[in-house]
C-alpha positions as CSV (number, residue, x, y, z in Angstrom):
1,X,0.0,0.0,0.0
2,X,1.4,3.4,-0.9
3,X,-0.4,6.6,0.1
4,X,-3.9,6.7,1.4
5,X,-6.0,9.2,-0.5
6,X,-8.8,11.1,1.3
7,X,-10.9,14.2,0.5
8,X,-9.2,17.6,0.7
9,X,-8.8,18.7,4.3
10,X,-10.5,15.7,6.0
11,X,-9.2,15.4,9.6
12,X,-6.8,12.5,10.3
13,X,-4.3,11.5,12.9
14,X,-1.3,9.1,12.3
15,X,1.1,7.8,15.0
16,X,4.2,5.7,15.2
17,X,5.9,3.9,18.1
18,X,9.3,3.2,16.6
19,X,10.7,1.1,13.8
20,X,13.2,-1.8,13.6
21,X,14.0,-5.4,12.9
22,X,11.2,-7.9,13.2
23,X,11.3,-11.1,15.3
24,X,8.2,-13.0,14.4
25,X,9.5,-15.9,16.5
26,X,9.0,-13.7,19.6
27,X,5.4,-12.8,18.7
28,X,2.5,-14.1,20.7
29,X,-1.1,-13.2,20.3
30,X,-1.1,-11.5,23.7
31,X,1.9,-9.4,22.8
32,X,0.5,-8.3,19.5
33,X,-2.8,-7.4,21.2
34,X,-1.1,-5.3,23.8
35,X,0.7,-3.2,21.3
36,X,-2.2,-2.8,18.9
37,X,-4.6,-2.1,21.8
38,X,-2.3,0.7,23.1
39,X,-2.1,2.3,19.6
40,X,-5.8,1.9,19.0
41,X,-6.7,3.6,22.3
42,X,-4.6,6.6,21.4
43,X,-5.9,6.8,17.9
44,X,-9.5,6.7,19.1
45,X,-8.9,9.4,21.6
46,X,-7.3,11.6,18.9
47,X,-10.1,10.8,16.5
48,X,-12.6,12.0,19.1
49,X,-10.7,15.2,19.5
50,X,-10.6,15.9,15.8
51,X,-14.4,15.2,15.6
52,X,-14.9,17.8,18.3
53,X,-13.0,20.4,16.2
54,X,-9.7,20.2,18.1
55,X,-6.6,21.8,16.6
56,X,-4.0,19.5,15.0
57,X,-1.4,20.7,17.5
58,X,-3.6,19.7,20.5
59,X,-4.2,16.3,18.9
60,X,-0.6,15.4,18.2
61,X,0.6,16.6,21.6
62,X,-2.0,14.6,23.4
63,X,-1.2,11.5,21.3
64,X,2.5,11.7,22.1
65,X,1.8,12.4,25.7
66,X,-0.1,9.1,25.9
67,X,2.7,7.3,24.1
68,X,5.1,8.7,26.7
69,X,2.9,7.3,29.4
70,X,3.0,3.8,27.9
71,X,6.1,1.8,28.9
72,X,5.9,-0.4,25.8
73,X,7.6,2.5,23.9
74,X,10.9,4.2,24.3
75,X,9.7,7.7,25.4
76,X,8.8,8.9,28.8
77,X,8.2,6.0,31.1
78,X,10.0,3.0,29.6
79,X,12.8,5.2,28.2
80,X,16.2,3.5,27.8
81,X,19.2,4.3,30.0
82,X,22.4,6.2,29.2
83,X,25.8,4.7,29.9
84,X,25.6,6.4,33.3
85,X,22.4,4.6,34.2
86,X,20.3,7.8,33.8
87,X,17.5,8.9,31.5
88,X,17.8,11.9,29.1
89,X,14.5,12.6,27.3
90,X,14.0,14.6,24.1
91,X,10.9,16.0,22.3
92,X,9.7,18.5,19.8
93,X,6.5,20.0,18.4
94,X,5.7,22.1,15.3
95,X,2.6,24.0,14.3
96,X,2.2,24.0,10.5
97,X,-0.2,27.0,10.6
98,X,2.5,29.5,11.6
99,X,5.8,27.4,11.6
100,X,6.2,27.9,15.4
101,X,8.1,25.1,17.1
102,X,9.5,24.1,20.5
103,X,11.9,21.5,21.6
104,X,13.7,20.1,24.7
105,X,16.6,17.8,25.1
106,X,18.3,15.9,27.9
107,X,15.4,16.2,30.4
108,X,15.5,14.1,33.5
109,X,12.6,15.0,35.7
110,X,9.8,16.3,33.5
111,X,7.2,13.6,33.3
112,X,6.0,14.5,29.8
113,X,8.7,16.0,27.6
114,X,6.3,16.7,24.7
115,X,4.4,19.1,27.1
116,X,7.7,20.8,27.8
117,X,8.4,21.2,24.1
118,X,5.0,22.8,23.6
119,X,5.5,25.1,26.6
120,X,8.8,26.3,25.0
121,X,6.9,27.1,21.8
122,X,4.1,28.9,23.5
123,X,5.9,30.7,26.4
124,X,9.4,31.5,25.3
125,X,11.1,33.5,22.6
126,X,13.5,30.6,22.2
127,X,13.0,27.3,20.4
128,X,14.9,24.8,22.5
129,X,16.0,24.3,26.2
130,X,18.3,21.5,27.3
131,X,19.1,19.6,30.5
132,X,18.4,21.0,33.9
133,X,17.4,24.3,32.4
134,X,14.7,22.6,30.4
135,X,13.4,20.8,33.5
136,X,13.4,24.1,35.4
137,X,11.5,25.8,32.5
138,X,8.9,23.1,32.5
139,X,8.5,23.3,36.3
140,X,8.0,27.1,36.1
141,X,5.1,26.4,33.7
142,X,3.5,24.0,36.1
143,X,4.4,20.8,34.3
144,X,4.6,17.7,36.5
145,X,8.1,16.8,37.8
146,X,9.0,13.2,38.9
147,X,11.9,11.4,40.4
148,X,14.2,10.1,37.7
149,X,13.4,6.5,38.8
150,X,9.8,7.0,37.5
151,X,11.0,6.6,33.9
152,X,12.8,3.3,34.5
153,X,11.6,-0.3,34.0
154,X,13.2,-3.6,34.7
155,X,13.4,-4.5,31.0
156,X,15.3,-1.3,30.1
157,X,17.7,-1.8,33.0
158,X,18.4,-5.3,31.8
159,X,19.0,-3.9,28.3
160,X,21.6,-1.5,29.7
161,X,23.4,-4.3,31.6
162,X,23.5,-6.5,28.5
163,X,24.8,-3.7,26.4
164,X,27.6,-2.8,28.7
165,X,28.6,-6.5,29.2
166,X,28.6,-7.5,25.6
167,X,29.4,-4.3,23.7
168,X,31.3,-2.1,26.1
169,X,30.2,1.0,24.3
170,X,27.3,3.1,23.2
171,X,24.9,1.5,20.7
172,X,21.6,2.4,19.2
173,X,18.7,0.6,20.8
174,X,18.4,-1.6,17.7
175,X,22.0,-2.9,18.1
176,X,21.9,-3.9,21.7
177,X,22.1,-7.6,22.6
178,X,19.5,-7.5,25.4
179,X,16.2,-8.9,26.3
180,X,13.3,-8.3,24.0
181,X,9.8,-7.5,25.0
182,X,7.8,-7.2,21.8
183,X,7.3,-8.3,18.2
184,X,9.8,-5.7,17.1
185,X,13.0,-6.7,18.8
186,X,14.0,-4.1,21.4
187,X,17.6,-4.9,20.5
188,X,16.9,-3.6,17.0
189,X,14.1,-1.1,17.6
190,X,14.7,2.4,16.6
191,X,12.9,3.8,19.6
192,X,11.0,7.0,19.1
193,X,7.3,7.9,19.2
194,X,5.5,10.5,17.1
195,X,2.2,11.8,15.8
196,X,1.1,13.9,12.8
197,X,-2.4,15.3,12.2
198,X,-4.6,17.4,9.9
199,X,-7.5,19.2,11.5
200,X,-10.9,20.4,10.2
201,X,-9.5,23.9,9.6
202,X,-6.8,22.5,7.3
203,X,-3.9,22.9,9.7
204,X,-1.1,20.5,10.2
205,X,1.0,19.6,13.2
206,X,3.7,17.2,14.2
207,X,5.2,16.0,17.5
208,X,8.1,13.6,18.3
209,X,9.5,12.2,21.6
210,X,12.2,9.7,22.5
211,X,14.3,8.2,25.3
212,X,17.3,8.1,23.0
213,X,19.5,5.0,22.7
214,X,20.6,2.3,25.2
215,X,24.0,2.9,26.7
216,X,24.4,6.2,24.8
217,X,27.0,8.7,26.1
218,X,25.4,11.3,28.4
219,X,24.7,14.5,26.5
220,X,24.2,12.8,23.2
221,X,21.2,14.3,21.3
222,X,19.6,12.7,18.3
223,X,17.2,13.9,15.6
224,X,13.9,13.8,17.7
225,X,14.2,17.4,19.1
226,X,15.7,18.8,16.0
227,X,13.2,20.7,13.9
228,X,13.6,19.7,10.2
229,X,15.4,16.5,11.1
230,X,13.0,14.4,13.3
231,X,10.0,16.7,13.2
232,X,8.5,19.2,10.8
233,X,5.1,20.7,9.8
234,X,4.0,23.3,7.3
235,X,0.4,23.8,6.2
236,X,1.6,24.3,2.6
237,X,3.0,20.8,2.4
238,X,3.2,18.2,5.1
239,X,3.6,17.2,8.7
240,X,6.4,14.6,9.4
241,X,7.6,12.6,12.4
242,X,10.7,10.4,12.1
243,X,12.2,7.5,14.0
244,X,15.6,6.0,13.3
245,X,19.4,6.4,13.5
246,X,19.3,10.0,14.6
247,X,22.7,11.1,13.3
248,X,21.8,10.1,9.7
249,X,18.4,11.8,10.0
250,X,20.1,15.0,11.1
251,X,22.6,14.9,8.3
252,X,19.8,14.4,5.8
253,X,17.5,17.0,7.3
254,X,15.0,14.2,6.7
255,X,11.7,15.7,7.9
256,X,12.2,19.0,6.1
257,X,13.5,17.2,2.9
258,X,10.1,15.6,2.5
259,X,8.5,19.0,2.6
260,X,11.0,20.5,0.3
261,X,10.5,17.8,-2.4
262,X,6.8,18.4,-2.2
263,X,7.2,22.1,-2.4
264,X,9.9,22.4,-5.0
265,X,9.3,19.3,-7.2
266,X,5.6,18.9,-6.7
267,X,6.0,15.3,-5.6
268,X,3.2,13.4,-3.8
269,X,4.0,12.7,-0.1
270,X,4.7,9.0,-0.6
271,X,7.2,9.6,-3.3
272,X,9.0,12.3,-1.4
273,X,9.1,10.2,1.8
274,X,10.4,7.2,-0.1
275,X,13.1,9.3,-1.7
276,X,14.3,10.3,1.7
277,X,13.9,7.0,3.6
278,X,14.8,4.5,0.9
279,X,17.4,6.3,-1.1
280,X,19.0,9.2,0.8
281,X,19.1,7.8,4.4
282,X,20.7,4.4,3.4
283,X,23.6,6.2,1.8
284,X,24.3,7.8,5.2
285,X,23.9,4.5,7.1
286,X,20.4,5.6,8.2
287,X,17.8,3.0,9.2
288,X,14.3,3.7,10.3
289,X,11.3,5.5,8.9
290,X,8.7,8.3,9.1
291,X,5.0,9.0,9.1
292,X,3.5,11.9,7.3
293,X,0.2,13.6,6.5
294,X,0.0,16.0,3.6
295,X,-2.0,19.1,3.3
296,X,-4.4,17.3,1.0
297,X,-5.0,14.6,3.6
298,X,-2.9,11.9,2.1
299,X,-1.2,9.8,4.8
300,X,2.0,7.8,4.2
301,X,4.3,5.4,6.1
302,X,7.8,4.9,4.8
303,X,10.5,2.8,6.4
304,X,13.6,0.8,5.4
305,X,13.5,-1.5,8.4
306,X,11.4,-4.7,8.7
307,X,8.6,-3.1,10.7
308,X,7.2,-0.1,12.4
309,X,4.5,0.3,15.0
310,X,2.1,2.5,13.2
311,X,-1.5,3.5,12.5
312,X,-4.0,6.2,11.5
313,X,-7.5,7.2,12.2
314,X,-9.8,9.3,10.1
315,X,-13.3,10.4,11.0
316,X,-16.2,8.0,10.8
317,X,-14.0,4.9,10.5
318,X,-12.2,2.4,12.7
319,X,-8.4,3.0,13.2
320,X,-6.1,1.1,10.9
321,X,-3.1,-0.4,12.6
322,X,0.0,-2.3,11.6
323,X,3.4,-3.6,12.9
324,X,5.0,-5.6,10.1
325,X,5.9,-4.4,6.6
326,X,3.4,-6.8,5.1
327,X,0.4,-5.9,7.4
328,X,-1.4,-3.8,4.8
329,X,0.3,-0.5,5.6
330,X,3.5,-1.3,3.8
331,X,6.2,1.2,3.2
């Protein structure tokens, strides 16, 4: 399946929960149901918001907040550990109606980094805050603070131990020889979450959040909080959220490149996305994918890995969900 055509301006929400190498041997019916149920619940909530006339920005922020609250995914609670056994959380948001954006990186105590990114966009002249200053900014704007231990899970701690024992250095989440908890192997999962939406007014928005990579060096920042790399939205073209090897996505300006190809070459969203994900990123050693919704309502999923947690919901219909490349929402 390529792009999904829909009438001009019809509201729609699409989400992703990371991409990576598939382990069908580890799949169980219960496991699959857990992942699909989590995504469906989030899509249904976003669908209801859109039906009530909510702005795209509100919808994507809430969808990502819920993904951050679900420990199945590598963002917020359930985020992976750094080499120092800490958590450093990154997020970004962008409003396609005015090109305003906000981002945070290296947060350690803000429960929902995506809310902090939105606060930066709405309450600061700046675009990004990092580290303790980012947490302090979030706290000043009444965003909930938690003890760092709140983000941890036993599985993520085991992954860190396995990474340090067998590899001795920083590796992306998808490279780590560690326990797996889902149909997409956590050792090979490109862990990020994101959402893109088109609302009834024709406005686009995107949001992205991540816990980074297992055993990463403290202070490392990937593409998720970088506007134009892991997140981008412009009402004239498209809203994009990426997941993958962050350094390659930053070098490619991956999210913006999709928009640029649509604007300058007149390409449909699926072709522009595939050009980035299947041609440009592999040349840079980039693995992963992206979700996008165009200004005309077309939705696309493009990835060069074996699978990606993904789905979309448009008004009046049941959400469509997929995990594997051959699930009907193929790249």
